Backbone bond lengths (Angstrom), bond angles and torsions (degrees), N, CA, C in turn:
res aa  C-N    CA-C-N  psi(-1)  N-CA   C-N-CA  omega(-1)  CA-C   N-CA-C  phi
1 M - - - 1.448 - - 1.518 109.01 -
2 K 1.317 114.30 141.81 1.457 118.22 172.56 1.516 108.20 -132.08
3 V 1.310 115.72 149.52 1.460 121.13 -176.87 1.527 109.84 -119.20
4 E 1.316 114.61 144.81 1.462 121.37 176.86 1.523 107.44 -132.11
5 I 1.311 116.45 127.09 1.461 120.69 177.89 1.517 107.48 -85.48
6 S 1.339 116.03 116.94 1.457 120.08 -175.27 1.517 112.84 -89.70
7 E 1.329 117.81 -31.13 1.457 120.67 -179.27 1.516 109.59 -160.09
8 A 1.318 115.92 144.59 1.459 121.45 174.81 1.514 108.04 -136.99
9 S 1.326 116.03 125.13 1.457 119.89 179.27 1.524 109.48 -122.74
10 E 1.306 114.99 143.48 1.469 122.43 -176.87 1.524 109.87 -89.64
11 R 1.328 116.37 131.68 1.468 122.96 173.45 1.525 106.66 -111.91
12 K 1.325 116.04 85.98 1.461 121.09 -171.69 1.526 113.41 -65.91
13 L 1.315 117.15 -32.54 1.461 120.15 -177.55 1.527 112.32 -59.74
14 I 1.321 117.18 -39.71 1.466 119.95 179.74 1.526 112.31 -108.94
15 G 1.320 117.34 4.03 1.464 121.14 173.67 1.507 115.27 69.04
16 R 1.334 116.83 45.54 1.458 118.95 177.90 1.521 110.26 -140.84
17 K 1.331 113.35 164.89 1.460 121.18 172.89 1.523 107.58 -111.52
18 D 1.327 116.43 137.91 1.458 121.47 171.38 1.521 106.47 -99.07
19 V 1.311 116.45 119.50 1.462 121.88 -174.79 1.526 109.61 -114.45
20 D 1.334 116.23 115.68 1.464 121.48 173.06 1.518 107.69 -89.40
21 F 1.331 116.60 136.29 1.455 119.89 -177.51 1.518 111.13 -142.39
22 V 1.330 114.82 162.93 1.459 122.38 176.37 1.515 107.73 -129.94
23 V 1.335 116.66 126.10 1.462 122.26 175.78 1.526 107.01 -104.98
24 T 1.319 116.56 124.28 1.456 121.21 177.53 1.521 108.54 -101.46
25 L 1.341 115.03 123.04 1.457 120.73 179.80 1.520 109.69 -83.96
26 E 1.325 117.20 146.54 1.456 121.55 -179.25 1.519 112.22 -73.19
27 K 1.334 116.60 -31.76 1.460 121.28 177.89 1.520 108.19 -145.65
28 P 1.326 118.20 156.74 1.468 119.31 179.55 1.530 110.70 -59.82
29 G 1.298 115.23 142.22 1.455 119.25 -179.43 1.506 110.50 178.33
30 P 1.313 115.99 -168.85 1.466 119.94 -178.29 1.528 111.41 -70.85
31 T 1.302 115.06 160.76 1.457 121.57 176.16 1.528 108.48 -64.18
32 P 1.333 117.74 133.62 1.468 119.08 177.76 1.534 110.35 -64.96
33 T 1.318 115.77 156.89 1.463 119.87 -179.85 1.523 110.03 -69.74
34 V 1.314 115.00 158.75 1.466 120.90 179.90 1.525 110.13 -61.04
35 S 1.328 117.78 -40.28 1.466 120.47 -178.67 1.531 111.44 -66.70
36 E 1.345 117.57 -36.41 1.474 120.34 176.09 1.520 111.07 -63.89
37 V 1.318 115.95 -45.01 1.466 120.63 -179.66 1.526 110.44 -65.59
38 R 1.322 116.29 -39.31 1.471 120.71 178.98 1.528 110.90 -59.30
39 K 1.330 116.53 -43.27 1.470 120.43 177.89 1.524 111.30 -61.60
40 L 1.341 116.57 -43.05 1.460 120.60 179.88 1.527 111.90 -63.54
41 V 1.324 116.57 -44.54 1.470 121.28 -178.30 1.526 111.02 -66.24
42 T 1.336 117.26 -42.92 1.469 119.34 -179.99 1.525 110.95 -65.58
43 A 1.325 117.42 -37.41 1.458 120.59 178.97 1.531 110.85 -68.37
44 K 1.306 116.78 -43.77 1.465 121.11 -177.81 1.531 111.49 -66.92
45 G 1.338 116.87 -43.46 1.459 120.67 -176.65 1.512 114.25 -87.79
46 G 1.330 117.47 -10.67 1.458 120.70 -177.51 1.523 112.28 70.13
47 F 1.330 116.04 31.20 1.458 121.48 -178.61 1.521 110.82 -89.09
48 D 1.339 115.93 162.07 1.460 122.78 174.63 1.532 107.71 -72.99
49 S 1.327 117.68 126.36 1.470 120.41 -176.93 1.527 111.86 -66.14
50 G 1.317 118.06 -31.71 1.464 120.74 178.73 1.513 113.12 -71.04
51 G 1.325 117.19 -24.92 1.459 121.49 -178.45 1.510 114.06 -100.19
52 T 1.337 117.39 9.73 1.460 121.49 -177.43 1.523 110.20 -115.45
53 V 1.343 116.20 130.58 1.461 121.24 175.23 1.525 108.98 -132.19
54 V 1.321 115.66 136.02 1.462 121.23 174.65 1.515 106.67 -86.50
55 V 1.331 116.00 122.46 1.452 121.53 -174.47 1.529 111.75 -97.41
56 K 1.330 116.43 -33.65 1.456 119.40 -175.19 1.514 110.58 -146.13
57 L 1.343 116.17 138.48 1.463 123.64 172.63 1.524 108.55 -130.02
58 I 1.319 116.54 131.16 1.455 121.10 178.64 1.523 108.12 -127.10
59 H 1.331 116.16 116.92 1.460 122.22 179.37 1.516 107.72 -119.89
60 R 1.308 116.09 107.90 1.459 119.65 179.52 1.523 109.65 -76.18
61 T 1.316 115.25 139.14 1.453 121.64 -178.97 1.530 110.57 -60.02
62 G 1.326 115.48 134.49 1.458 121.13 176.88 1.516 114.64 83.16
63 T 1.314 118.78 4.75 1.463 120.90 179.03 1.521 109.78 -114.53
64 Q 1.307 115.01 165.03 1.460 121.10 177.39 1.522 109.99 -110.03
65 E 1.316 115.57 28.62 1.449 121.07 -175.84 1.527 109.86 -128.20
66 V 1.320 115.79 131.36 1.463 122.29 177.00 1.521 107.31 -119.65
67 R 1.316 116.47 121.63 1.461 121.12 177.52 1.519 108.43 -99.92
68 G 1.321 115.98 150.73 1.446 118.01 -179.19 1.508 113.74 -159.90
69 L 1.324 114.30 174.85 1.453 123.20 178.52 1.522 108.33 -131.69
70 A 1.316 115.66 133.55 1.462 121.33 176.22 1.521 108.99 -124.51
71 H 1.316 116.10 145.64 1.457 122.29 173.08 1.528 107.27 -105.09
72 V 1.318 116.17 128.02 1.464 121.20 -179.15 1.527 108.61 -116.56
73 Y 1.330 115.28 117.91 1.460 122.63 -179.80 1.525 109.69 -107.59
74 Q 1.334 115.58 169.66 1.456 121.31 179.15 1.527 112.03 -70.54
75 S 1.335 116.38 -32.10 1.466 119.67 -176.22 1.522 110.79 -151.36
76 E 1.315 115.57 168.70 1.459 121.84 177.96 1.531 111.18 -67.69
77 E 1.327 116.94 -29.59 1.461 120.74 177.94 1.531 110.46 -64.37
78 E 1.324 117.05 -38.26 1.464 121.56 177.72 1.529 110.89 -65.71
79 V 1.327 116.32 -37.17 1.470 120.45 176.96 1.523 109.16 -60.83
80 K 1.325 117.09 -47.05 1.464 121.66 -179.49 1.525 111.41 -63.19
81 K 1.313 116.69 -31.04 1.459 121.85 -179.31 1.531 111.73 -72.60
82 W 1.329 118.09 -38.70 1.457 121.64 -170.28 1.527 115.71 -106.29
83 E 1.307 119.09 -29.90 1.469 120.54 -173.36 1.523 111.54 -93.52
84 P 1.348 117.37 143.76 1.465 120.35 176.79 1.534 111.35 -67.92
85 K 1.330 115.76 156.49 1.466 120.76 -178.17 1.518 112.79 -57.56
86 H 1.340 117.33 -41.42 1.467 119.43 -176.09 1.527 111.89 -64.16
87 V 1.323 117.62 -30.00 1.467 120.66 177.47 1.532 109.43 -72.69
88 M 1.321 116.37 -42.00 1.470 119.41 179.20 1.523 111.00 -65.00
89 I 1.331 117.09 -39.39 1.466 120.42 179.19 1.522 110.54 -66.79
90 A 1.317 117.78 -39.37 1.472 121.57 -179.84 1.527 111.89 -62.31
91 N 1.334 118.02 -26.79 1.456 121.96 -178.13 1.523 113.86 -86.39
92 L 1.323 118.05 -1.14 1.459 121.57 179.90 1.525 111.46 -82.05
93 E 1.327 115.46 159.56 1.466 121.19 171.92 1.524 108.28 -66.30
94 M 1.320 117.32 160.70 1.459 122.21 -172.51 1.532 112.82 -55.58
95 E 1.323 119.08 -47.09 1.466 121.64 -178.91 1.524 111.03 -65.82
96 Q 1.319 116.77 -43.78 1.464 120.43 178.30 1.525 110.69 -64.45
97 K 1.331 116.13 -37.04 1.453 121.16 178.97 1.524 110.44 -63.21
98 K 1.336 117.04 -43.68 1.464 120.84 178.81 1.525 110.91 -60.47
99 Q 1.340 116.51 -44.32 1.460 121.00 179.68 1.526 111.25 -63.66
100 A 1.324 116.80 -43.28 1.459 121.10 -179.55 1.529 111.12 -64.25
101 L 1.320 116.92 -40.52 1.463 120.57 178.40 1.522 111.72 -66.66
102 E 1.334 116.94 -37.81 1.465 120.72 176.80 1.530 110.76 -64.28
103 Q 1.344 116.65 -43.47 1.460 120.51 178.47 1.527 110.97 -63.33
104 L 1.327 116.38 -40.73 1.459 120.95 178.78 1.532 110.82 -64.18
105 K 1.326 115.90 -42.47 1.463 121.05 178.53 1.524 110.72 -62.78
106 K 1.331 115.83 -43.21 1.465 120.92 179.57 1.526 110.73 -63.31
107 A 1.317 116.70 -43.55 1.467 120.70 179.52 1.522 111.13 -63.79
108 R 1.320 117.61 -38.67 1.458 120.93 178.45 1.524 111.22 -66.50
109 M 1.332 116.42 -40.95 1.466 120.47 178.73 1.530 111.01 -64.48
110 E 1.335 116.91 -41.10 1.463 121.04 178.53 1.523 111.05 -64.78
111 A 1.337 116.39 -40.59 1.462 120.10 178.55 1.520 110.62 -65.34
112 K 1.309 116.07 -40.05 1.457 121.01 179.30 1.529 110.24 -65.55
113 A 1.341 115.95 -41.03 1.458 120.58 178.91 1.531 111.19 -65.04
114 A 1.305 116.39 -41.20 1.456 120.74 179.74 1.528 110.41 -65.33
115 K 1.300 116.41 -37.10 1.459 121.00 -179.28 1.521 111.57 -69.16
116 S 1.330 116.54 -41.77 1.464 119.64 -177.49 1.529 112.53 -85.39
117 G 1.321 116.76 -18.86 1.455 121.00 178.40 1.526 114.26 82.80
118 T 1.325 118.27 9.63 1.460 121.42 178.85 1.510 109.47 -124.90
119 P 1.350 117.52 152.55 1.457 120.04 177.61 1.530 111.39 -63.28
120 G 1.319 116.36 136.42 1.465 120.37 176.97 1.514 113.89 79.07
121 G 1.301 117.94 -0.32 1.447 121.55 177.30 1.507 115.38 78.20
122 A 1.344 117.44 12.11 1.461 120.56 -178.83 1.529 109.77 -69.80
123 K 1.322 115.55 140.49 1.461 119.92 179.05 1.510 110.29 -82.18
124 K 1.320 116.07 149.99 1.474 121.73 179.59 1.508 110.22 -81.84
């Protein structure tokens, strides 16, 4: 896979760059994972990996080209401030993603249990 940055625009108000990119696949196949693409984009652009999140990937059927959009912030703290949780989780490696989803599920179950007043969130 090779990546080409097609456009980068500065969003000064929130302190980020919006980076449009194109990933060319060597042979037809499945869309690469978000974490793989994130590594390629950060390496190509020389961006901080902690401050970079891939927001969108578009892979048209029958092509060897994946277009996407990445948000590049100054730091990981800025990412946490501006990006939704589901985007941050999507950018994690597979093992980290599984752990994050389990923690999110556990937190939701605890909140549900607290709201209903019963263990496990079961209704009376």
